[in-house]
C-alpha positions, 0 to 999 in steps of 0.5 A, a space after each residue: 456777505 456781512 459788512 465786516 467781511 466785505 472788501 475794505 474798499 467797498 466799506 471805505 466807499 461808504 465811510 463819509 455817510 456813515 461818519 455823518 450819520 454817527 455824528 448826528 446820533 451821538 450828539 445827544 449825549 454831549 448836549 445832555 451832559 453839558 446842559 445838566 452841568 449848567 442847570 445844577 445851581 438851578 436844581 439845588 434851588 428848585 428842589 432845596 437840595 444841597 450841592 452834595 445831593 445835586 452832584 449825584 445828577 451828573 455823578 450817577 450818570 457817569 458812574 453807570 456809564 463807566 461801569 457798563 462801557 466794557 460790557 457793551 463794547 464787548 457786546 458790540 464785538 459779538 452782537 453788532 455795533 449798530 444794534 447796540 447803538 440803536 438799542 441805547 438810543 431808544 433807552 436814552 430817549 425814553 429815560 430823557 422823557 422820564 427825567 423831564 417829568 421827575 417829581 423830586 431830585 431823587 426821582 431825577 437821579 433814578 431816571 438819570 440812572 436809566 438814561 445812563 444805561 442807554 448812553 453807555 450803549 451809545 458811547 461804547 461803539 462809535 470809535 469802533 465803527 469809525 475805525 472799521 470804516 476808515 483806512 489808517 491814513 485817514 483815521 485822524 481826520 475822521 476822528 477829528 471830524 467826529 469830534 465836531 459832533 461832541 464839541 457841537 453838542 457841548 457848545 449847544 448844550 450850555 447856551 441852549 440849556 441855559 436859555 431853555 431853563 430860563 424861558 421854559 424851565 429846567 424840565 425842557 432841558 431833558 425833554 428836548 432829547 426826545 424829538 432829536 433822538 427819534 430823528 437820529 434813530 431813523 438816520 442811523 437805521 438807514 445809513 449805518 451798516 452792521 459791523 460785527 467783528 467776531 462770534 462768540 459767547 459773552 463773558 457774564 462773570 467777567 462783566 459782573 466783576 468789572 461792574 462791581 469793581 468800577 462802580 464800587 471804586 468810583 462810588 468810594 471816590 465820590 463818598 469819601 470826599 464828604 465822610 472820609 474813610 469809615 465802615 461804609 466807604 471802607 466796605 466799598 474799597 473792599 468790594 472793589 478790591 475783591 471784584 478787581 482781583 476776580 475780574 483779572 482772574 476770570 479774564 486770564 482763564 476764561 475761554 472767551 474773555 470780555 477783555 484780553 488783558 494783553 491789550 495793555 501790552 500795547 504801549 501806544 494804546 495804554 499810555 494814550 488811555 492814561 493820557 485821556 483819563 488825565 485830560 478828562 479829570 482836568 476838564 471836569 474840574 473846569 466844567 463842574 466848578 466854573 458854573 458855580 463860580 459864575 453863578 455864586 461869585 459873579 451872580 450871573 443868571 443861567 442863560 449867561 452862564 451857559 453862554 460863557 461855558 459855550 466858549 470851551 466846546 466851541 474851541 474844541 469844535 474848531 481846533 479838533 478836526 484841524 488837529 486830527 488832519 495834522 496828526 495824519 501827516 506829522 504824527 500824534 506824540 507832540 501834538 498830544 503833548 502840546 495840547 495838554 501843556 495848553 490846557 495846563 496854562 489855561 487852568 493856571 490862568 483860571 486859578 488867578 481869576 478874581 471875584 471881580 472878573 468880567 465875562 470876557 476874562 472867563 471866556 478867554 480862559 475857557 477858550 484857551 482850555 478848549 484849544 488845548 483839548 482840541 489839539 490833544 484829543 483827536 491825535 491821541 484817540 487816533 493813535 490809540 485806536 490805530 494801534 488795536 487789531 480789528 477784532 478788538 475795536 469794540 472793547 478798545 472803543 469802550 476802554 477809551 470811553 471808559 477812561 473818559 468817563 472815569 476821568 469825569 467822575 474823578 474830576 468832579 469828585 476831586 473838585 468836591 473834595 477840594 471845595 469841602 476841604 477848604 470852604 466851610 460847610 455853611 458857605 457851601 450850602 448857601 445859594 447867595 454869597 456876600 463878598 467875604 463868603 465869596 472869597 472863601 468859595 473862590 479860594 477853594 475853586 482856585 486851588 482846584 484849578 491849580 490841581 487840574 493844571 498839575 494833572 494836565 502837565 502829567 498828561 503831557 508827559 504820558 502823551 509822549 509815550 507812543 510808538 511810531 505810526 508805521 507800527 500801528 494796528 497790528 493784524 493779529 489778535 
């Protein structure tokens, strides 16, 4: 009898070792992501690269992940969640070693692409594993506890990455993944059971159409910020539209669709997904721009930048589990809304930072933003995953992960669009700014934070659109 066919009480008895093993395995992704954002200013200097080029280091990573999450989520439903996660871990660790040996900014971008394939496999299935191993009345607490691993990785990443970059060089910010990844593989192999929802054939035409749609759409969002609408960007829009229409038609008529479109008739899941998208858009406006503010306006070194940026994930790490525990008792709607309103307030305060701000001024605002994100994320994820039938947990997990990563891509691109629109190119290309130039640069960052605040307000509204707890997780397909 396979694990997914075992009585629920037997699966549930192993739930906490499974959860903690999964937390150890997934921590690599946030460590890597947060370290890369901190060293972006360093990469522009080391490789004599412009911001637009260095932006591809995090951007290609998010583009590939976002384009492949549905593929690997459905693969987890058919092939097995554990197998998908372990294969992703192997690819991620190998690619991390190659990133650390990159001879140029372009080599780094290529190896980040490979690293993203592994990360997509790892990120597509954790929520499905947790949801399959925990009863509904403990799901919020489990997801809140799981958020500790994400927040811890984000917390360790900036300060540790800045310290490593200052002491040993930026290459070791990637090489550190290798020993952690090997240890994580051993733990995952021994502790996590195989959980497979159903057998069936894979929908490769649908997967190809989904990849074409997501990759071209997100690439257009990135490229349009610098060149506007021209023949190249227009062709990306055309391919995205054709791929999107093809995907809908394929999924509607396929015998074994990768994504059953009627999942979006689920009001709770759909609006929780939208709220997550908007939340991560706002988050990555903050995460992408704040290191440049600290480095170019306040002239802080990478290790100090990393230490200050740690305030945000530390707050999420503390608040997330508490919010998840509370959502199991009082529901998710108002907690999710409150979290987004706190985020909006924090971004409004960030937009008022002067060029003479102190480290404490920035740290307090980042901490407040982290509190808001922590209050929002666990209840919102719990409501979404708790509303989905078990045979579709892999795809649902992948959709939520996709909303997160698409939000990251759009957030970074949006920040870039606003900077290029309001700050002269000759100032953007400089690594050291005089007071008048810093004023122009600061104006662009302030405007981006105001836009992010407005996005968080919209997310607060969509977070309220959820069904009551007793209606969650229907038993049918």
